[in-house]
C-alpha positions as CSV (number, residue, x, y, z in Angstrom):
1,M,5.5,270.6,8.1
2,K,3.5,267.9,9.4
3,L,6.4,265.1,8.7
4,R,9.0,267.1,10.3
5,T,6.8,267.7,13.4
6,V,6.2,263.6,13.6
7,Q,9.8,262.4,13.2
8,A,10.7,265.1,15.9
9,Q,7.8,263.5,18.4
10,Y,9.4,260.2,18.1
11,P,12.8,259.9,17.5
12,V,13.9,257.1,20.0
13,R,11.4,254.6,18.4
14,R,13.5,255.2,15.3
15,W,16.7,254.9,16.7
16,L,15.1,251.6,18.7
17,V,14.1,249.9,15.7
18,L,17.2,250.7,13.8
19,S,19.0,249.4,16.5
20,F,17.0,245.7,16.7
21,F,17.9,245.7,13.0
22,L,21.7,246.1,13.0
23,C,21.8,244.2,16.3
24,G,19.7,241.5,14.2
25,M,22.0,241.8,11.1
26,A,25.0,241.2,13.4
27,V,23.9,238.1,15.1
28,L,23.3,236.6,11.4
29,A,26.9,237.7,9.7
30,S,28.9,236.4,13.2
31,R,26.8,233.0,13.0
32,A,27.6,232.8,9.4
33,V,31.1,233.7,9.9
34,Y,31.0,230.8,13.0
35,L,29.5,228.3,10.8
36,Q,31.1,228.9,7.5
37,L,34.8,229.6,8.6
38,L,35.2,228.8,12.3
39,N,33.0,225.4,12.4
40,N,32.1,224.5,9.5
41,D,32.7,220.7,10.1
42,F,29.1,220.1,11.6
43,L,27.5,221.4,8.2
44,K,30.3,219.7,5.9
45,E,29.2,216.4,8.1
46,H,25.5,216.4,7.4
47,G,25.6,217.5,4.2
48,D,28.3,215.0,3.0
49,A,25.7,212.3,5.1
50,R,23.1,213.2,2.3
51,S,25.5,212.6,-0.7
52,I,28.6,210.1,0.6
53,R,27.6,206.3,-0.5
54,V,29.0,203.2,0.1
55,V,29.2,201.1,-3.2
56,D,30.4,198.2,-4.5
57,I,33.6,197.7,-6.6
58,P,33.0,195.3,-9.4
59,S,35.0,192.4,-10.1
60,H,35.4,190.7,-13.4
61,R,35.3,187.2,-14.5
62,G,38.3,185.1,-14.7
63,V,39.8,184.6,-18.4
64,I,39.3,181.5,-19.9
65,V,42.6,180.8,-22.3
66,D,43.8,177.7,-24.4
67,R,46.8,175.7,-23.8
68,N,48.8,178.4,-25.3
69,G,47.3,181.1,-23.7
70,E,45.1,182.4,-26.4
71,Q,41.5,184.0,-24.5
72,L,38.6,181.8,-25.3
73,A,36.4,183.8,-22.5
74,M,36.7,187.3,-21.3
75,S,34.8,189.8,-19.4
76,T,34.6,193.4,-20.9
77,P,33.4,196.6,-18.5
78,V,29.8,197.5,-19.5
79,D,27.3,199.9,-18.0
80,S,24.0,198.9,-16.9
81,I,20.9,201.8,-16.8
82,W,18.6,201.9,-13.6
83,V,16.5,203.8,-11.5
84,T,14.7,204.7,-8.7
85,P,10.9,205.0,-9.4
86,K,9.9,207.3,-7.1
87,K,12.3,209.8,-8.0
88,V,11.6,209.4,-11.6
89,F,8.1,210.5,-11.2
90,E,9.1,213.9,-10.2
91,D,10.0,214.5,-13.5
92,V,6.8,212.7,-15.5
93,E,6.5,215.3,-17.9
94,R,10.2,214.1,-19.5
95,F,8.8,210.4,-19.7
96,P,9.0,210.6,-23.6
97,E,12.8,211.4,-23.7
98,L,13.5,208.6,-21.6
99,A,11.2,206.4,-23.2
100,A,12.7,207.0,-26.7
101,A,16.3,206.9,-25.7
102,L,15.8,203.2,-24.6
103,G,13.4,202.3,-27.2
104,M,10.4,202.0,-25.4
105,T,6.8,203.4,-25.7
106,V,5.8,206.1,-22.9
107,K,3.0,203.7,-21.3
108,D,5.2,200.8,-21.3
109,L,8.1,202.8,-19.5
110,H,5.1,204.3,-17.1
111,E,3.9,200.9,-16.0
112,T,7.0,199.4,-15.8
113,L,8.0,202.1,-12.8
114,R,4.5,201.8,-11.6
115,A,4.4,198.7,-10.6
116,R,7.4,198.9,-8.6
117,M,6.9,202.0,-6.8
118,N,8.0,200.6,-3.7
119,R,11.3,199.5,-5.0
120,D,14.3,201.8,-4.8
121,F,16.5,200.3,-7.5
122,I,15.3,198.6,-10.6
123,Y,17.2,197.9,-14.0
124,L,16.0,199.8,-17.1
125,K,18.6,198.2,-19.7
126,R,21.3,195.6,-18.4
127,H,24.5,195.8,-20.4
128,A,23.5,198.8,-22.4
129,T,26.0,200.0,-25.4
130,P,28.1,203.0,-25.0
131,D,26.1,205.2,-27.1
132,L,23.1,204.2,-25.2
133,V,24.7,205.0,-21.8
134,K,25.7,208.6,-23.2
135,K,22.2,209.6,-24.1
136,V,20.7,208.8,-21.3
137,Q,23.0,210.4,-19.1
138,A,22.6,213.5,-21.0
139,L,19.0,213.5,-20.4
140,E,20.1,214.3,-16.5
141,I,16.8,212.9,-15.3
142,R,16.7,212.7,-11.7
143,G,16.6,209.2,-10.1
144,V,18.2,207.7,-13.3
145,S,21.7,206.4,-12.7
146,T,24.5,203.6,-14.5
147,Q,26.2,200.8,-13.1
148,R,29.3,199.4,-14.3
149,E,29.1,196.1,-14.7
150,Y,30.9,193.2,-16.9
151,K,29.5,191.3,-19.5
152,R,31.3,188.0,-21.2
153,Y,32.9,187.9,-24.2
154,Y,34.1,184.7,-26.3
155,P,36.3,185.8,-29.1
156,A,36.0,182.5,-30.7
157,A,31.9,182.0,-30.5
158,E,30.7,179.1,-32.3
159,V,33.8,177.0,-32.7
160,A,34.4,176.3,-28.7
161,S,30.9,177.1,-27.6
162,H,29.9,173.6,-26.7
163,I,32.5,172.8,-24.3
164,I,33.1,176.8,-23.1
165,G,29.7,177.1,-22.5
166,F,28.2,180.8,-21.2
167,T,27.2,183.0,-18.5
168,N,24.2,184.5,-17.6
169,V,23.5,188.2,-17.4
170,D,24.7,188.4,-13.8
171,D,27.8,186.8,-15.0
172,Q,27.4,183.3,-13.3
173,G,28.3,180.5,-15.3
174,Q,25.2,178.4,-16.6
175,E,26.6,176.0,-19.3
176,G,30.0,174.1,-19.9
177,L,32.9,174.8,-18.2
178,E,31.8,178.1,-17.2
179,L,29.5,176.4,-15.0
180,A,31.9,173.5,-14.1
181,Y,34.6,176.2,-12.9
182,D,32.1,178.7,-11.7
183,D,33.7,179.2,-8.3
184,W,37.0,179.1,-9.5
185,L,36.4,182.2,-12.5
186,S,34.1,184.1,-10.4
187,G,35.8,187.1,-8.6
188,K,34.3,188.8,-5.4
189,N,33.2,192.6,-5.3
190,G,35.0,195.1,-3.2
191,K,33.3,198.5,-1.7
192,K,34.7,201.9,-1.7
193,R,33.1,205.2,-0.4
194,V,32.1,207.7,-2.7
195,L,30.7,211.5,-3.2
196,K,27.6,211.6,-5.7
197,D,25.5,214.3,-7.0
198,R,21.9,215.0,-6.9
199,L,22.0,212.9,-10.3
200,N,23.3,210.0,-8.3
201,R,26.5,209.9,-10.2
202,I,29.8,209.8,-8.2
203,V,31.8,213.0,-8.5
204,Q,34.9,211.7,-6.4
205,N,36.2,208.5,-4.6
206,I,37.0,209.0,-1.0
207,E,38.3,206.0,0.2
208,S,38.5,202.2,-0.4
209,I,36.9,199.8,1.9
210,E,37.6,196.8,0.8
211,P,39.5,196.3,-3.0
212,S,37.9,193.7,-5.1
213,E,39.3,190.2,-6.3
214,P,39.1,189.3,-9.9
215,G,38.5,185.6,-10.6
216,K,41.4,183.1,-11.7
217,E,42.6,182.3,-14.9
218,L,41.4,178.6,-16.3
219,R,43.7,177.2,-18.6
220,L,42.3,174.4,-20.7
221,S,43.4,171.6,-22.3
222,I,42.2,172.5,-25.9
223,D,44.3,174.1,-29.0
224,R,42.5,176.7,-30.5
225,R,43.7,175.9,-34.0
226,V,43.2,172.4,-33.8
227,Q,39.4,173.3,-32.7
228,Y,38.9,175.8,-35.2
229,L,40.0,172.6,-37.6
230,A,37.8,170.1,-35.9
231,Y,35.0,172.2,-36.2
232,R,35.6,173.6,-39.6
233,E,35.8,170.2,-41.1
234,L,32.9,168.8,-38.9
235,A,30.6,171.3,-39.9
236,A,31.3,171.0,-43.7
237,A,30.6,166.9,-43.1
238,V,27.6,167.7,-41.6
239,K,26.5,170.4,-44.3
240,Y,27.6,168.0,-47.2
241,H,26.2,164.9,-46.0
242,R,22.9,166.7,-44.8
243,A,23.1,165.4,-41.7
244,K,21.2,165.8,-38.6
245,S,23.7,166.5,-35.9
246,G,27.5,165.6,-35.3
247,S,30.5,165.5,-32.7
248,L,33.9,165.1,-32.3
249,V,36.6,164.5,-29.9
250,M,40.1,164.1,-29.9
251,L,42.5,163.1,-27.4
252,D,45.9,163.4,-26.2
253,V,46.3,159.5,-25.4
254,R,49.9,160.4,-23.4
255,T,48.0,162.8,-20.8
256,G,44.4,162.6,-21.2
257,E,43.6,165.8,-22.3
258,V,41.0,166.9,-24.5
259,M,42.8,168.6,-27.9
260,A,39.4,169.6,-29.3
261,M,35.7,168.8,-28.9
262,V,33.2,170.4,-31.4
263,G,29.4,169.5,-32.2
264,Q,27.2,170.4,-34.5
265,P,24.9,172.4,-35.0
266,S,26.5,174.9,-32.9
267,Y,25.7,178.5,-31.6
268,N,27.2,182.0,-31.0
269,P,27.4,182.5,-27.2
270,N,27.8,186.1,-27.8
271,N,24.0,186.2,-29.3
272,R,21.5,183.9,-28.0
273,E,18.4,185.7,-28.2
274,T,16.8,183.6,-31.0
275,L,18.7,180.1,-30.1
276,K,16.7,177.0,-29.5
277,G,17.9,175.4,-25.9
278,S,18.7,172.3,-27.7
279,F,21.9,173.8,-29.5
280,Y,23.6,174.5,-25.9
281,R,23.5,170.6,-25.4
282,N,27.2,169.3,-26.0
283,R,26.4,166.1,-27.8
284,A,29.9,164.4,-27.3
285,V,29.3,164.1,-23.6
286,T,25.5,164.1,-22.9
287,D,23.9,162.1,-26.0
288,V,24.4,158.3,-25.8
289,F,24.0,156.3,-28.8
290,E,25.1,152.4,-30.1
291,P,28.6,152.4,-30.5
292,G,28.3,149.7,-33.9
293,S,31.2,147.7,-34.8
294,T,33.5,150.3,-33.2
295,M,33.2,147.6,-30.2
296,K,35.2,145.0,-32.0
297,P,38.4,146.0,-30.9
298,F,37.3,145.2,-27.6
299,T,35.8,142.2,-28.4
300,V,38.6,141.0,-29.8
301,A,40.9,142.4,-26.8
302,A,38.5,140.3,-24.6
303,G,39.1,137.2,-26.6
304,L,43.0,137.7,-26.7
305,D,42.7,138.4,-22.6
306,S,41.0,135.5,-22.1
307,G,44.1,133.0,-23.9
308,L,41.6,131.4,-26.1
309,Y,42.4,133.5,-29.0
310,S,45.9,134.9,-31.0
311,P,45.7,137.3,-33.8
312,H,45.5,134.0,-36.1
313,T,43.3,131.8,-34.7
314,A,41.0,130.9,-37.3
315,I,37.2,131.6,-37.1
316,E,34.5,129.8,-39.6
317,T,32.2,132.7,-40.9
318,S,30.5,130.9,-43.5
319,P,28.2,130.9,-45.3
320,G,27.8,134.9,-44.2
321,F,25.1,134.4,-41.3
322,Y,24.9,132.9,-38.0
323,K,21.9,131.8,-36.0
324,V,21.6,132.6,-32.7
325,G,18.4,131.3,-31.1
326,D,15.8,133.1,-33.3
327,H,17.9,136.1,-34.4
328,T,20.4,135.7,-37.5
329,I,23.5,138.1,-37.5
330,R,24.6,138.5,-41.0
331,D,28.1,139.7,-42.6
332,M,28.3,142.1,-45.9
333,R,28.9,138.9,-47.4
334,N,30.4,135.4,-46.8
335,Y,34.3,135.7,-45.7
336,G,34.6,132.0,-45.2
337,N,37.3,130.8,-43.0
338,I,39.4,133.9,-41.3
339,N,41.5,134.6,-38.6
340,V,40.9,137.1,-35.6
341,S,42.9,139.9,-37.4
342,T,40.4,139.5,-40.6
343,V,37.3,139.7,-38.2
344,I,38.6,143.8,-37.2
345,T,39.7,144.3,-41.1
346,K,36.6,143.4,-42.8
347,S,34.3,144.0,-39.4
348,S,32.7,140.7,-39.7
349,N,29.7,140.7,-37.4
350,V,29.7,136.8,-37.5
351,G,33.3,136.6,-36.1
352,A,32.8,138.8,-33.5
353,S,29.8,136.9,-32.1
354,K,31.2,133.9,-31.8
355,I,34.3,135.2,-30.1
356,A,32.0,137.1,-27.7
357,L,29.8,133.6,-27.2
358,S,32.8,131.6,-26.6
359,L,33.8,133.3,-23.5
360,E,32.6,133.3,-20.2
361,P,29.5,136.5,-19.7
362,E,31.3,137.9,-16.7
363,K,34.7,137.8,-18.3
364,F,33.4,139.7,-21.4
365,W,31.4,142.3,-19.7
366,D,34.5,142.8,-17.1
367,V,37.0,144.0,-20.4
368,L,34.2,146.3,-21.2
369,S,33.7,147.7,-17.7
370,R,37.6,147.9,-17.3
371,V,37.7,150.3,-20.4
372,G,35.3,152.5,-19.2
373,F,31.9,151.6,-20.4
374,G,28.8,151.7,-18.5
375,Q,30.4,154.6,-15.9
376,S,31.3,158.3,-16.1
377,T,34.6,159.3,-17.4
378,G,35.1,161.3,-14.4
379,S,35.6,164.6,-16.2
380,A,33.1,166.7,-14.4
381,F,31.7,168.2,-17.4
382,P,27.9,169.3,-16.7
383,G,25.3,166.9,-17.5
384,E,27.9,164.0,-18.4
385,S,26.1,160.7,-19.2
386,S,27.5,157.3,-18.2
387,G,25.9,155.3,-20.9
388,S,24.6,151.9,-20.3
389,L,26.0,148.7,-19.8
390,S,23.6,145.9,-18.5
391,P,24.9,143.5,-15.8
392,Y,26.2,140.0,-17.3
393,N,23.8,137.9,-15.3
394,A,20.7,139.4,-17.3
395,W,22.2,138.5,-20.8
396,S,21.0,136.2,-23.3
397,D,22.8,134.7,-26.0
398,V,21.8,136.7,-28.5
399,E,22.6,140.1,-26.3
400,M,25.9,138.7,-25.9
401,A,26.5,138.3,-29.3
402,T,25.1,141.7,-30.7
403,M,26.8,143.5,-27.8
404,S,30.0,141.9,-29.4
405,F,29.4,144.5,-32.6
406,G,28.2,147.4,-30.8
407,Y,24.4,146.8,-30.3
408,G,22.6,146.7,-26.8
409,L,24.7,149.1,-25.0
410,S,25.3,152.7,-25.3
411,V,28.4,155.1,-25.0
412,T,29.2,158.7,-25.5
413,P,31.6,159.9,-28.3
414,L,33.9,160.9,-24.9
415,Q,33.6,157.4,-23.5
416,L,34.2,155.8,-27.0
417,V,37.3,158.1,-27.6
418,H,38.3,157.4,-23.7
419,A,38.4,153.6,-24.4
420,Y,40.3,154.0,-27.6
421,S,43.1,155.9,-25.7
422,V,43.3,152.8,-23.5
423,L,44.4,150.7,-26.8
424,A,46.7,153.4,-27.5
425,N,48.2,153.9,-24.4
426,G,49.5,150.4,-24.0
427,G,46.2,149.2,-21.9
428,V,46.6,152.1,-19.3
429,M,43.6,154.5,-18.4
430,L,44.1,158.2,-17.5
431,P,41.5,160.6,-16.3
432,I,40.3,162.9,-18.8
433,S,41.3,166.7,-18.4
434,F,39.7,169.7,-19.9
435,L,42.5,171.4,-18.3
436,K,46.2,171.7,-19.2
437,V,48.3,168.9,-17.7
438,E,51.6,169.9,-16.4
439,G,54.3,167.4,-15.5
440,S,53.8,163.6,-15.9
441,V,50.0,161.8,-15.4
442,S,49.8,158.4,-13.7
443,G,47.2,156.0,-14.8
444,K,45.8,153.0,-14.0
445,R,46.7,149.3,-16.1
446,V,43.6,147.7,-17.5
447,L,44.6,145.6,-20.2
448,P,47.6,143.8,-20.8
449,E,50.1,145.8,-23.1
450,K,50.3,142.8,-25.5
451,V,46.8,142.6,-26.2
452,T,46.9,146.5,-27.0
453,R,49.4,146.0,-28.9
454,Q,47.8,143.2,-31.0
455,V,44.7,144.9,-31.4
456,R,46.3,148.0,-32.5
457,K,48.1,145.8,-35.3
458,M,45.0,144.4,-36.4
459,M,43.3,147.5,-36.6
460,E,45.9,149.3,-38.6
461,T,45.0,146.8,-41.3
462,V,41.6,148.7,-41.5
463,V,43.1,151.7,-42.7
464,S,44.6,149.9,-45.5
465,D,43.4,148.9,-49.0
466,Q,41.7,145.9,-48.0
467,G,40.0,147.7,-44.9
468,T,36.7,149.2,-44.3
469,G,38.6,152.9,-43.1
470,K,41.0,153.3,-46.1
471,R,39.8,156.9,-46.6
472,A,41.0,157.5,-43.2
473,A,44.5,157.5,-44.4
474,I,47.1,160.1,-43.7
475,R,50.3,160.6,-46.3
476,G,53.2,160.1,-44.5
477,Y,51.5,158.4,-41.5
478,R,50.4,155.2,-40.4
479,V,46.8,155.0,-39.2
480,L,44.9,152.5,-37.2
481,G,41.2,152.7,-36.8
482,K,37.6,151.1,-36.4
483,T,34.7,152.3,-38.8
484,G,31.0,151.7,-37.5
485,T,27.7,151.8,-38.8
486,V,24.9,151.7,-37.2
487,Y,21.0,151.3,-37.7
488,K,19.5,154.0,-35.6
489,Y,16.9,153.0,-32.7
490,I,13.7,154.6,-33.3
491,R,10.2,153.8,-31.4
492,G,9.2,150.4,-32.1
493,G,12.7,149.0,-33.3
494,Y,15.3,150.0,-35.8
495,S,15.1,151.5,-38.4
496,D,16.2,150.9,-41.8
497,D,16.7,154.1,-43.4
498,R,18.7,155.8,-40.1
499,Y,21.9,155.7,-39.5
500,L,24.8,156.8,-37.3
501,S,28.2,156.9,-39.4
502,V,31.2,156.5,-36.8
503,F,35.0,156.4,-36.9
504,A,37.4,155.9,-34.3
505,G,41.3,156.3,-34.8
506,I,44.5,156.6,-33.4
507,A,47.8,158.1,-35.0
508,P,50.4,157.9,-35.6
509,A,50.5,154.0,-35.1
510,S,54.1,153.6,-34.3
511,Q,54.0,156.0,-31.0
512,P,50.7,156.9,-30.7
513,R,49.7,160.3,-29.8
514,Y,46.0,161.0,-30.4
515,A,42.5,159.6,-30.1
516,M,39.7,160.6,-32.3
517,V,36.0,159.6,-32.5
518,I,33.5,161.2,-35.3
519,L,30.1,160.6,-34.9
520,I,27.5,161.7,-37.8
521,D,24.1,161.2,-37.1
522,E,21.6,160.5,-39.8
523,P,23.7,161.4,-42.8
524,R,21.1,161.7,-45.7
525,G,23.3,161.9,-48.7
526,D,24.6,159.5,-51.1
527,H,26.0,157.3,-48.4
528,H,25.8,156.3,-44.7
529,Y,29.0,154.0,-43.9
530,G,31.1,155.3,-41.9
531,G,34.2,154.3,-43.6
532,V,32.6,156.8,-46.1
533,V,31.1,159.8,-44.1
534,A,32.9,159.9,-40.9
535,A,36.8,158.3,-42.0
536,P,37.3,161.3,-44.2
537,V,36.9,163.9,-41.6
538,F,39.3,161.9,-39.2
539,S,42.0,162.0,-42.2
540,R,41.6,165.7,-42.9
541,V,41.3,166.9,-39.0
542,M,44.0,164.5,-37.7
543,E,46.5,165.5,-40.9
544,G,45.8,169.2,-39.8
545,A,46.8,168.7,-36.3
546,F,50.0,167.1,-37.2
547,R,51.1,169.8,-39.0
548,I,49.8,172.5,-36.4
549,L,51.7,170.6,-33.6
550,N,54.4,169.5,-35.3
551,V,53.9,165.8,-35.4
552,P,56.6,164.1,-37.3
553,P,55.7,161.4,-39.9
554,D,56.1,157.8,-38.9
555,D,55.6,156.1,-42.8
556,L,58.3,158.0,-45.0
557,P,59.1,156.1,-48.2
558,A,62.7,154.2,-48.1
559,I,65.4,156.0,-49.5
560,T,66.5,153.7,-52.4
561,S,69.5,155.8,-53.8
562,P,72.2,157.9,-52.1
563,I,72.1,161.3,-51.9
564,M,75.3,162.9,-53.0
565,A,76.1,166.7,-51.5
566,N,76.5,169.0,-54.4
567,H,80.5,169.5,-55.1
568,H,80.4,172.1,-57.5
569,K,82.0,175.6,-55.9
570,P,80.1,178.6,-55.5
571,D,80.7,180.3,-58.8
572,Q,79.5,177.0,-60.7
573,I,76.0,177.1,-59.3
574,Q,73.6,178.2,-62.0
575,G,70.2,179.9,-60.5
576,F,66.8,179.4,-62.1
577,D,65.3,181.6,-64.1
């Protein structure tokens, strides 16, 4: 009874309150219709502003290939895991899950993020494996994101590592040709506008702002097949002779192209975590050594160039040693009265010394300088050494004599093979090239063609049965070369039991195509002579290279009887069981 009385007393108030509620609801509904249907651009713009970002489009580094297009270095897409520390700390209770996925302790993860709280971006794992990326993404932790990058991969691994080099984690060249041609190989990142979700994942590509530009292809001069052959044989020789290290360089004498360049010990550029820095060094380009008797062809060339000598000029080497001041120069034995050609064949130190001392120092120095000693080859390989050749006006008779058989100056294996290419190319020096050469190459004449032809003929006797380099012989081919066995210089003087075994050769002799230098450092086996340790490596590598490169033989045995065609009828020809 009372309730009805109260309701009857305030009908206006009741309808007024109800009207206010209905009006409020109508206003809200109309506003919602207006914003969501009639004018939704404003909300969309502000919503997108909080989720649309401009991101980089990563570009990949240019591929490196051999002269035949076989890949030696390529870039593969990978993901890196990064975080925004402040956002990650909003889900601090999930740290154990994230730490377990990354293989870290919770303490290490916490300290890593806490120390970088003011940063908006830090990497937790660069170039992560696909499985790890999936595992971290599945956690869906706020502030944890992935970024697409590229990682360098080297299919030839340690076979070509010293010449190719490698890149760092940011894909920038650090060693070898990767460093030398970094600008050429590097790409240019692009930009695009994307839509991201709350976990910073890209859910939609909106537009491309600037396209990415990949790096350019780099086509090298080396042949991967020959490179592998050279690597295998050099590694086997270094291991067999228990040597400290080794280097091998092979040049195409007609173009100046490096066909193969290997060193020992080598390294795998795909896995460098536990390697020593000294393994990265390309010894064929950076390390210098005294060339020993491999210098004698140039001493003889200087003598021939002076006009004082011919291949048949007699030189007295008795009694097997030669006094120059307080220094005694010795041969392996007393060769007696020999000619200039035999100085090369028997590798006579006495004969080479007498030739050098009969020349004006300036003339001798000039020949050595012209063929490239004491100066860089101009290959542009990072860290290349120029060796040393002292000024001639400071030479004593002893220095001039010892220089004639390869002591008192220093060269790199690349310099030495470059000098030998001059002999092979008729006295014309071509620039060294690590890139494939297209078309003809112009060079500079540094020695008379006649002189180099005479020296080559002498060097061919070295690889005969009477010479010191007979183990460099290749069946079916004429080979010329020079052996070298060098006492190694250590602190305090020359060692009595540490040697460098060297062989420098050219083949085929009739029409020279390739020059090669092999250096074996400190062989500790039963042998240490260059003709025994290094010459067989030349034979095996050059013989295999001739098969690979289809170089025809130039020393086939003569046919003494005519070959008659088979005149049998087809039905008369019998097969073999």
